[in-house]
N, C-alpha and C positions, 0 to 999 in steps of 0.2 A: 490577505487583506490589500498588501502591498500590491501584488501582480493586479490584481481588480482595479485599485486605483489606477495605476499605470496604462491597463489596457483600457477603462472606460474614458480616462483622461486623454488618450492618444486619438479616441475616436470622436470624441467631440472637439478636439482641434481640428481635425480631419474634416468632419461635416460641418462645422462652421467656416472653415477655410473655403469651403464651396459655396454657401450661401453668399460669403463676404465678394467672392471674385464673381460670380454668376447673375446671383438674386437680387442682390442689394440696392441697385440703381434700374432697375426694371418694374415695370406695372405688373407684376405678376404677386399681387398682393395677399389673394387667397391661398394660393400655391406655398407661398413664403411662410404662412401663418400655420399651417400645418407641418410645414417642414421642419420650422424651430421646434415646436413641440414633441415631433415624433423624432427628432435627433435628438434630442435629450433623451427619451425613453430607450431610444434603441443602444445609447452611449453606455446607458447604465445595466441593460440587459444583456449586450452582446458578450460580455465575460463569463456569462453560463451559457451560452450558445457553444457546442463544439460540433464542428463537423471533420471527424476524423478522417486522417490520411495517412497512407503508408508510405514511408519515406527510409526503410531500410536502417541499418545498423551502423553505416560507414562513417568518418569524420565528416564527412558533407552531411549527413544525416544530424548528426549531435548539433552542427552549427545551425541547422534549420529549426531542430527541435526548441534550442535556446533562444532561436528569434520568435519563433511562434508562443511561447510560452513566457517570455520574460524574465526567466529565471537567470541569475546570475552564474557566470560559468565557476565550478569548483576546482578545487584539486582532485585529481583524479585518485592520487592516492589516499583519499580520503574515504573512499568507498571500495568494498569490498568486489572486484570483476569477477566476471566469470571464466575461468581457466579452462583450457582445452588442452588436454595432454593425452599421451600414448601409455598405457602402462602396460604391463605383461599379461596377458590373458590369462594364465595360470593362477595369475593373482587376484584378480577382478571379475571373478564371474557370481552372479546370482541369480536368482530366480525364488519366484513366489507369485501369489496372486495378493491381491491388495489387502491393506488389513487394517490401519489405525486412523481415529480422529480424536476430534475435541469438541464441546461445544460448552460455552462459558457464557456469562453476563455481559451485557455491554459496560465497557470500562468508564470509569472517568481518569482523563487523562489530565498529565500537567505539563505544562509546558517548560522546558530546561532552556537557560541562558536565554541572554537579552530580557530577563523579567521586569529590572528595573526601568529600563527606556521603555518598554511596552506601558507599563503603568503610568509612567510622566505622560506618554503619548493621548493614551485615554484621558485622564486628567484634563488635559489641554483639550481634547476633542469635547468633551462632557462639558467643557467651563465655556467654549466657542458655542455649543448647541443653547446651553442656558440662556447666554445674552441674545443670540438670534432668536429663540421663541420668545423672550421676553420683549423682543423689540417688534416680533410678529403680533403680540397679543396687545402689546401699546398702540400700534397703527390700529388694528381692530378696533379698541376703545376708542380711540380719537374720533372714528366714523361715526362709531355708536353715539358718542355725546352730543355731535354734530346733527346727526338725526333726531335725537329726543329732543334739541333744542328747536328744534326746525317746526315751521309751520309746513302742514303736509297737505298736499292736493291732489287727491288718486284720481287717475285716467283710466282707461280701459286694459292699457297693459305695460303702463309704468307709472312712476310715482313722483310729483314734483315736492321737494323740502325746499323752503324759503328761509333763509337766515339773513340777519344784519351783518354789514360789513364784508359782504364776500365778494374778492376783487372780481373772478372772472369763474365760469361754470366748470362742473366737472360730474362725473357719474360713476356710481359702484352699484353695482349690480342692476336692480332694474328703478334706482333713485338717481333723478337729476337733481344737484344742488345748486343752485341761484340765489342770484342777489334779490333780497325781499324788494327793497326800493326799485331797482331795475326793472323786477317783473312788474310791478305794480304801475309803472309808469309806461310800460312799453319799449324802453330802451334796449332790449336783448334782440338782436337779429334774429331774422328766424331762420337763417342758413346757419349762425352757431347753437342755434338751438336744437336744430335739426343733426346737426355733428355730434352734441352729445345722445342725442337718442340713438343714430347710428350704432353707437360704443354698446348701448344696452340691447338694442334688436340683435346684434353679431355676437353677444355675450363676452364680450373683451374680456370684463373684470375675471370672469374664471381663468381666463389663462394668465391675467395678474395673480391669482391667488396659487395657482400651480407653480411658476415660475419664484413666488415669495416661499411657498414650502419648500422647493428644490435648495435654493439659496439658506434657507435655516439649515436643514439636515446637511448639506454638502458646502457649508460655508467657509471652507479652505479651499474650494475649486473655483478660480476666476473664471472658469470659461462660463459658468452659471450665469454669473453675472454680465456676461456679452451676450448670453442669449437672451436676457431678461430685457437687456437694454434695446435690443434689436426687436423684439416683440412688441414693445411698447411703443416704437416709432413705426412698425409695421401699423399698428391698430389706428394710429394716426393717419398713414396712409390710406387704409382700407375707407375710414368716416369721410376723409376728404372726397376720397372718390367716388362714393356714395351720393355725397352731397354735390359735385359738380354734376355728375349725370345727370340730376334733376333740377339741375339752375338754367336759368336762360344766360345769366350774365357771370361767368367764373371769375372774370375781373373784379367784380364788386367784391366777390366772396373773398378774394385774396386781400382787397383793402380792409375788410372786417375781420378777417383773421390776425393783420398786423396791429390794428388798431385796438383791438381787445385782448390782446395777451401781453401787453406791454408791462403790466403790473400783475402779474400772474404770481398769486401766494401759492406754493406746490403744496397739496395734501397727499400726503403718502399713501400708497395702498388704492388710488383710484385710477380713473380714465378722464383725462382732459387736456385743455390746452396747455403749452408748454412753450415758454419764448426760446428754450435752447434749441429746440428741434424747428423754427420757423424757417431757417435756409433751406434746410433739406425737403420740407414740405412745399415751399415755393417752386423749387427746382423740379420737384414729382410733378406737383399740378400740370407743368409745362412740359413734361417728357412724352414721347412720342414711340412707342413700340408696335411692330409688325405683327401680327397675328403668326405669321411663320416664324418670325423670331422668337415670338414667346413659347411656341411648342418645341422648338428647337432647344431653349434654354431647359424647359421643363425634361425633355427626354433626356439630355444629358446628364442633368443634375441627379435624375430617378436611377440611371443605369450605372452612375458613378458611384453614387450611395450604397447602391446594391451591392458593386464589385468590392469597395471597402469593408462593408460589414461581411461578405464572406471571407476576404481574406482576414481581418479578425479575428474570424472563427474558426479557421483552421486548425487542428490540432494534430498532433501524432497519434497515429493509433498503434500504439505499444500494448495499453491494457485490455482492449477492446477486440477491435477488428483484426488487430496484427496477432492477438496470441494463437490462433489456429496456424497462422502463417510460419510462429517461430517453433511451434509445436513440430510441423512439418519438416523444418529446418533440424530440427533436435530427431527427428526418425532418419533421415538422411545424411545423418553426420558419421563419418567414417573413423572418430577418435572416441575416447572417454570424455563426456561434457560435464563438468562439475559447476553446479550453481551452489553458493554457499553465501548464508548469511550467519555473521556473527553478533551473538547478544551479550559479549562483553569484550574489553580489548586486551590485549597481552598480561595486562597487570589484573585481570578479572576484575575490571571497574565495568558497569553497565554503560553500553552505548544506545544512542537511540535507532534502536531495530524494533518492528512490530510483529508479533504474531495476531494474525486475523482469522477468526474462525467464523465462516457464515456472513462475512462483511461486516462483523462486529470486530474492531480492534479491542485487543485483551491489554489491561493495564499491568502494572507492574507486581500487583498484589494477587491479581488472579492465578489460578491454576486449569493446565490443559487439562481434560481426561480424552484418553486415547482408547476408542473402542474398535477391536478389530473388525473388520469387514464392513465400517461404515464411511470411511474416506472416499469421496466421488473426485475429486481432484484435490492437487496440491500442486502450486507453483512458488518460484521465487522472484521477486521483484528487485532490483538492484539502481543505486545509484540515482540518475534523475526520474528514471521510470516509478520509483517507488515515491520518491519526493511528490511528483505530478498527482499522482492516487491517493498519498495517504498524508500529504504534506511532510514539514519538518521532523515531525515526530519519527517518521520512517527514514531518516538521513542514512542512517547504516544498512538498509534494506527492509524487507517486508517478507514473511511467508503467508501466503495465502490458503486456507483449507477450506474445501467446500464439502457438505456432508450429503448423504443420500436425501436424508429427512427434509432438508432445507431446500438443496440445489435441483430444479426441474428442468433446467432450461440445459445446461453444459452437457457435452459429451462426458461421459467419464473416462479417468485416466485408464482404467482396465481395457479400454478398446484400442490404446495405444502401446502400454507399458506394461511390464509384471513386475510391479513394487514389491520390496521386502523391505519391513521395517525395523529398523536396529536402534536400540536404545544404551549408550554406553558399549560398543560394539557385539550387544548381546540381542538376540532375536528374542521380543516379548513373547510369551504364550499366552496373554491374558490382558486386559485392560492396564492403562499404564497412568498412573497421575503424575505431571511433573510441574511444577509452580514455576509462573514465566521467569520468577528470580532467579530459579536454578538452571536457566538455559545458558548453555555456552556456544555450541553451534547448532545450526541445522543445516545441511547440505543435501543435494541430491545428484547421485550419480549416475549419468546416463552410458548405458554401454552400446557399443556397436552390435551389427550382426555377425555372430558367429557361423563358422560352417555349419553346425548342426541345431543352429537355435532357430526358432519360429519366426520366420522373415517378415511377420506382420508387427508382432508387440516386441517392443524392445525391453531389455533388462534394467531395472531400475532399482539403486538402493535408496530409502528414504534414512539419511543417519542423523541419528541426535545424540548429543554430547551434552552432557549436564556437568555442573559446575561441582557437584560432590564427587563427582568420578576421580578428580585432577586432586587426591589426596593420599598422604602417604601415612602409615598407621604400623605401629609394632611394639616391640620389647626390647629394652636396654639391659642387658644382665652383665653380672662381671662374671671373671673366668670361673669362679668356685659355684656358678650358677645362680647367686644372689641379685634380685633386684638393684637396679642402679640408678636411684633418683636425683633428680635435678640434670641430667644431661641435657643441654640444648640441640635442637635440632633445627635447621635453618638449610633455605635453598636459594639460589640465584635468582633475580629478577622479584622477590617475595619479601617485602619489608617485615614479615610477623617472624616470631621464631618462640616454635613448640617446646617445651618444657617436661622432658619424663615425670609421672608421679612416684609415690612410696612404691608402687608395685612395678616402676618401670616402665609403663605404657606411656607411649605418646601419638598424637594425634597433628598432623600439620596440615593445612589445606592451603587451597587454591596456590598449587604448585605447577609450575610451566611445564610442559610435555617433554623439552628437552634441558629441563633445569637439573642443574648439580645440587645432590644433597651435602650437607656438611654436619656431620654429628661431632660434639665435644664435649668431653668431661673433664673435670677437675684432676690434675694430672696424669692426664691420659693424652697418647697422641690422637690428633682428630682422623676422622674418617671421611672418606670423599667416594661419592657413587652416585652415579644417573638413577634418576628418581623411578620407581617400580610403583604401579598403581594397582589396586584389586588383589594386592597379597598384602600378608603379615611378613613383616621385618623381625628377623632375629637377631640381634645387634650385640655383639660382644665386646665391651669395652673395660681394661684394668691397666693398673699402672705396670709398668714394664713388661707389656706385653704386646704383642700385634693386634692391633683392632682388626676384627672382622665382622662379617654378616651372611645370613644367609637367606632364602626363601622359605615362608611356610607353603610348599608347593601341591601340599595335600586337596587333592580333588581339583586339581589345575594342569590343564593340557601344557607340557613343556616343549612340543614342537607344534607346527604346522602342517595340517594336512589339506591346507587351501591349493589348488590346482585343479586342472583336467586331466584325468586318470584313463587310457584305455583298454580294455580288458585283454591280458595275455591266455591266462587260464579260467575256464568258467568250472568250477570243482574237479580240478584235475585234468579237464581236457581244452585243448584250446577252441576255441568258438570259431565255427567253420561257415555256418550259411548266416550269422548276425553279428554285428557289431555293437558292444556294449560301451559305452561312454558315462563317466562317473564327472560333474562338475561337483565341487568342493570349495565353500567359503567358510573359513573359521573365524568366528569372530571373539578376538581375542582368547582366552583359556574360558570361556564360560559355555560357548555353545559352538555347533557346524551346521551347516545347512547343507544337505545334500540331494543333488538333483540327478535321478539315472535316465538314462536316452538309451533306448534299445531299436536298432534300426534291422528291418529284415531284409532278404533278397528282392522282395518286390518293392522296397523302398519307404514302406510303411515304416512309421516311427511310433514308438510309444514312450510316455514317459511319466514318471513319479517322482514325487518330492517328498524328503523326510528331515525333521529338525530335531536335533538332539538338544536339549538342555542340559549341560553336565550336571550330577548329582541331584537329581529329581525323580519325582514318581508322579505319573499323569495318568490321566483316565483319556480315552481319545472315543470320540462319538464313533460311531459305527451305520448311521444310516445308508439303506434302509433297514440294515439288520439289527435294529434295537433290542433284540434279546442276547445278544452278543456284548459280552463285557469286554474291553479291552484296555490293559494297562502297559504303560510304557516306563520301564527303569532304565535310566543312563547313570555310568560310574566311571570315575576315572581310575586309572590304576594308579597303585602308590608310587611309583617311578615317574606319572606324568607322562610315560611314552605311548599309549594307548588308551583307548576307551569303548567301552563295551555297552550294548543298547539290547535289553532285555525285554520281549514282547509277550505277553501273557493274552491268550484268547480264553474266555469260559464264557459255556451258554449258561444264561439264567432259567433255562427249563429244563437242562440236561440233555439236549441234543446229542453231543458230543463232549467227550472227556477233554479237559484242560489241556491246551495246547500250547506250548513254550516254544519260542526260538531266541536264541543267544547269539548274537554277532560279536565279534571283539575286533577293532580296526587298530592295525599298527602299522609302522613303515620299515625299510629295511635300513640299515646305518647311512647308507648314503643318499636316503629318503629320495629314491628315483623308484620305489617300488611302495606297492599300497597292498596291504596284505589283508584279508578278511577271514578269519576264522568263525566257522556257524558249527552251533550244536542244537538240534529238534529233539524236542520231546513231547510225548504225550501219554497222560495219565500220570499216576506218581511211582516212585522206585527207581534206583538205579540203572536198572535194566531198559527203562523206557528211555533213557537218552541216550542220541545217534550222533556222532560227530561227522561232520561233511567234509570232505576234501577242502583245500582253501581256495579263495577266489585272489587271483593274483592280476595286478593292475601296474601299469607302467606311465609313467609320467609322461604327458604330451608337450614337449617343448613349445616355446614362443614362434620358433620359425615354421611348426609345424601346422 
């Protein structure tokens, strides 16, 4: 609202300045009348008009954006900025097709901060509006009472209302108010009566009502009073000009004008003779302007007004026209581009950041439902760009998601990117429900073109972290294995402390990523360690004993398989005519994404992708072979140093015997070799199982 008032106010000042400098003292009365009206209308409407302009993204562009949008500069540290950095290719490789989206009801948003000032300003505005409305109604009632008390004489296109003791004539709508005695005794000059009839014929009362309504609604804007006063003076000029054109003796009309308005009693809300304007009106009656001069002035005012309105309508084209340009910049980038929105600060307090689904901002109490395969586009807006699009509620940034169901215009991201969705470092296999209040961060990682990668579509990770991920849990025991209740568990940067229960269990939430955890028990030496997430901790505390803890790593990988790997041996034989490359992206200790690339001598490349979610059993669709049932089982070894993926294929109608493949993935001690051990079996019985020679891969270094 503040930006609207500033922009419309500036427009009014500039347009009134043109009138005052060029039109006020010239005989361009009809042009001036419509100019004053449309200047007010355009000034109130121009903030809603937007002409997008591409201005780039450098420091000068930021200054232009501030000037165009009248947004007060803010501390850049207040917003998360887009950072560009170059990471190890071996650590940052991702692949897959689009996956997830959400659809939510339209939220009810609440303004935070400055609420008291906003309420006070609203009360002041409503009080002023009530007073101005009362004044408007009072003026209407005054004219109505005068009309009811008068003697009315109907004419063809106007009406005469006769009143006793009326000092001078005036008009309102189609009624001329005259003094009864002066009218009966024929003491009202014909030119004066013709003057009032011109007000009626030219419908000047409609202009007066328009400006009175504007003054009532925008009572705090002094420019509207100046516009209204200028319009009233121009009405008198118009009526005088019409009378003089038809009069044979203009000097006689000037004398009648002076004698008739000496004792003018002003009636609000009407058109009539006014002694405060007499000097200006007499000067205007004797002003001479050439036809050429009038045309030049009208052309100059028109051109300058259009230029001013155009300049005030310019907007930076970040959200709309420039989106495609920004996307092209991403496609040409040579480094990893990270765009991130934080939904809570380092202390886990919510910040003003928005999640927008199909154009509907979600409230803090809403829930985002991610449905794999339905996201069409996802984009991150930050800083001034987010504020300009979504207001101050997006001060910390905004995430915009559109779905195929509701977005019929924009190009899908799948034309440009191959996104992978992760939630808490894990690739989701199905729909995901996340309350907005549980969002911690959402970031987009867009990767450069690698030598073996699709050069049309970039890899991209859509990474979501939730608040409930950042918690530590476990059990505190004594040296003899008994639970240890009452132990205090705290972390740096977190004002809360968890206490172990009677079973020794504890849970501490909102723990920082690099926080140091402190465990203290009565009479025991405190234990310090860096926070671990998604693991159960087993902590041993006892008197006269060294404190200790270990991770419950069952079902979790203890090593990281991420990287690029080149095949050295394919089932015991070096590959000769083909090159095999594996791209592996591991998400914590919960899941891994593997993309296989095989390039033959003819240069053709064949790709496939596999996602392993550890300790899960899932069924895989096998279209168009609907009669084949495929089950994938993934498990992690007890020591956490390898994982096994077992695939069962079974014909529902008995076309073939059950077929099973088991691949175990492990690494050498120096983690520079990837070893895949395979077993294949068809049918049942131990004699049906056949061990395959190992596949051996070497890690591809970054410099390669």
